[in-house]
N, C-alpha and C positions, 0 to 999 in steps of 0.2 A: 406243961402243954404249950404247945407252939401256936401261936397266936397268928404269926404270918402264914402258916400253912392252913391252919382251920379258919381262919377269918378273913385275911387281907388278899388271898390268892383267887378265893371263889368268887369274890364280889367283883374282882377286877375280869375274871374269865367270864362270869357273866353279863359283866358290861360290854366287854369285845364281841361277844357272841351275838349280842343283838342285831349286830350289823354284817351279814353274811356278805362275804366277798365271793363273787363267782370265780371259779378256777379257768375260765376261756376269757379273760379280759386280756391276757398278755401270751403272746405267742414267741418262742426261741426260733431264730434263723438257723438252719442248719450249717449254713456256711461260716458265719463270724460268732455266732451263740449270743448275738445281742436279744435281750428283750424287747419286743414291740408292742407297743398298745394295739388294740384289735382296731379301733376305729382308724388309726394311723395307717395300718396295715392294708384296710378296705380301701381307703381315699389313694392309696399308692397303687392298688390293682395286686396286692400281694408281692410287691417288690421290695426286698427289704432296704430301706431308707438309708442304712449305714454301708453295706458293701455291695448292692445292687443285685443280688441274689433273687432269681425269679422262683418263686414258690408255685407248686402247682396250683390249678384252679380247675372248677368244674365245669361242664359242658354249657349249663345255663349261663354262669359268669361269663365264658366266651363269648356266647351268643348276644347277651347284655351290653357288651363292651364294643361289638362290632357293628351291629345294625343299627341304621339312623333312628336315633331317639329311641333305642332299644325297643322297636316296633318289628315285630316278626310273628310269624304264623307257624307253629310245631305240625308236622304232619304225624297222623297215624302210621306207624311202622307195621309192615305186614307181618303176621303171624308165622313164627317159625317153629319146628318143630322142639319141645321141650324134653331134655334128657334121653335122647334118644338110644342112648347105648345103656341105660340106667348104671351110670358110673357111681361107683363109691369109693373113697379112700378113707381118710379119717372121717368123712363126713358124707352123706349123699348129695350128690351134684344138684338134685332138687332144692334141699334145704341150703346149699349154697346160694342159690337164685333167690329165695326167698330173703334171705339175710341180705343180699345186695340191693334187692326190691326198697327192703324196709331202711336201709342205710342210706342211700342216695334219692329214692321216691322215682326212680327209673325203672323202666320194663327192661330195659337192654344198657349195652356200656355206648351206646350212638344215641346222639339225639339230630334230628335233621329238621331244619326250618327254612321257610324263606323270606325275603323282604327285600331291602334296599340298602344299598352302600353307596353313599354319593349320588343317590337318585338313579343308579342302576341296578338292575334286577340280579339278584345274587342268590343261589343255595347253600347252605353250610350244612356240612356233617361234621359234628363235633363229638370227639371221645370224652369219655369221663374215667378217668383212671381208677376213681374211688368204687368204681363198678367191676369187682374182679380183676382190677389191674388192666381195665380197658381191654382184656382178651379179645380176640376175633372169633366168634362163633358163628353158626348159621344164621342168627338175628341179626348180627353186624352186617353180615354179607347181604342180607335183605334190606337193610338200610341203605348200603352204599348203592345197591340198585335202585332203590326208590328215589334217592337223591339225583342219580344220573337222569332218570327218567324225567323226573321233574324238571331239572334244569333245561333239556333237550325240549320240553313242552312249553316252557315258559320263555325259550331262547334267552336262558340266564348263565352267568358264571357260575361254576362250581368250585367251591371252597372246600377242603377236606383237613380237617385239625386232629390228627392222629396223636394220643397219648397212650399207649398200649405197651404191654410187654410180650405180645406176640398172639400165636394161635392159643385157643382155647384146649387145654390138654383133656377137659371133661369130654370133649366130643370126637376126641381121635382123629379118623381121618375125614370126618364131615368138617372140621374146622379147617384141615389143610385145603379143602375142595373151594373155601372162601377166599383164597388166594387168585386163583384163575377167574372167579367171579366177580373180583374186586377189578381185576384188569378188563374183562368185560364192561364193566361199568365205566371205566375211564375211556375205552373206545367209544362208547357211545357217543359221549361229550365231544371227543374230538373229531370224531367224523361229522358231527354235526356243525363244525367249525366255531365250537366254542372255547372260551379258557377254561383250563382246569388248572386250578392253583393248590398247592399244599403248603400247610403252616407246620412244620416240625416241631413238636414239644417235647418235653421231658416226660418219660422216656418214649423213643420211637423204635423199638428193637423187634428181633424176631420175623415172623412171618408178614408183618405189617409192613416192615421196612424193605422186605423182598417182594413186595407187591407194589398196590398202589400209592405207597408212600413216596417211592423214588420215581414216578412217572410223570409228576407234574411240568407243566409247559413253565411254571416259575416255581421254586422252591425256596420258600423262607424258614427261617429257623429262629427260635428264640435263645438269647445268651445263655450259655453254659447246659445247653439240653445236650441228654445223651441219646446218640443216633447210630444205630449200628444193627449187625445181626446178632451175631454170639458175642457173649459176655467176654470183657476184657481177660478175666482170670482164666477163662475156658481158652482163649486165643494164646495167652502165654504159656499154658501147660502144654498145647499142642505144637507150637513151634518152637518152644524152650528158648524164649528170648524175652528181653525185657521191653514193653511197649513204650514208646515216646510218652513223654507229658503231655496231657491234653488229648490223650487218644480216644476217638470218639465223641468227642465234644462239638457243639455247631461250631465253635471258631476254628477247629482243626479241619473238619469238612470242607469249611469255606475257601482255607487256604489251598487245600489239595482239590477244588473245582467240584466238590459232590452238592454243595447249595450254591443257591445266587446271591443270597442276603441274609444276613444274622440283623435281625431288627428288635430294639427293646420294646417291651410290652405297651409302652406309651406311645409309642409311633407306629404301632402297627396298624390301624384302622386307616389312618392318613397314608401310609405308605400302600396299602392294599388297595384302597381307592384310586390312588394315582396310577398304580398298574394296571386295573381296570379300565380305566379310563384310555390308557395308551393301546391297551388291546382291542378295547370295542371301538374305540373313534380315533385312530391313528393320525388322521389328517384333520385339524379343526376348520369348520365352514370358514371360507374367505372367499374374497370377489376373484373372479377369473382375470387375470390382466393379459392381453394378448401380447405376444414377444414380437419385437420390430422385425420388419425382413431385411435382409442383407443389404438392399440398395439403400434403404432407410438408414441402418446402422453406419454407412460409409457416407451419409450426406448427398446422394445422388437420387435425382428423381424416378421413382418407380417406373418402370417399364409396363405397357399395356401389354401383356401378352395375349390379350383375349381380342385385339382388334383385326379387322377382316383384311385379308391378304390385298396386295395391290392388282387391280386389274391388267395393267400392263405386263406384270411378271407371266413368265412362261409356266406351265404347269409343273414341269419337273424342277423349278427353280433357276438359279443363274441371274443374268443381267436382262433387261428387259429388251424386247427387238426393236431395232431403228425403226423411224417411221419411213413410209414411202414416199 
């Protein structure tokens, strides 16, 4: 009779199992494989404290971190047609929508909210990659148009934060039509003379990068974000050449003039506020100081150009007539 197996181990196992440790207390960094405690990760806005890798965050977390005091108002997105093609692959499209809704709590891959940043009115349209890869369907197109109309109505800046794999294949040509619709939304804001900014996050690809994502007055990007149209593997197979290191990363696009700034997540809010202030208030209020005239700058007495003409001078000019 093995007393260790029959008596000691069961008692130790029972003692350990009394305290169940949740399996979501630690998260592994995809870049450096470091295990990070969940509270530490939340405090760093899901940026790895070891290597600086920027993990993906949801649309709500974006809005909370950008608006003043996390105070904003979500708008109700217009209703879009559901499953217009009755699409089905390994699963019905309608079922995929239900799964995405239960997973994220959102009706669509985009959230639109308005509030203030640094005291300035701002409308933000943020994508959530967890909702079907942030894909752009008819609902996302409606959301972008609603955000543009709201920005024009409130005379507010528009900030769009894409995180998407591109067009939503389950909606076929209807999803591709959202590309020109999103460009129309951008034109509405620009024609009103309002700033339109884009924060490119990981990933920004496909039809999203080929439309509104690359039309910003100011294009910001998070470090390490994948930004491009086709995938790197597809490009290599097409051109039959090895792509350079860091291709389609935010830093590579910055070096080649495709984005204006690569900003770490902790500095995003302050940077965006500073840009909005420069665009909305290019000159600070100041006292108008009159410039000195040419005579005053040369130390001469100013001439009175408004004095009356000499009565003895002839009308045609020249010297006065001699006395009789």
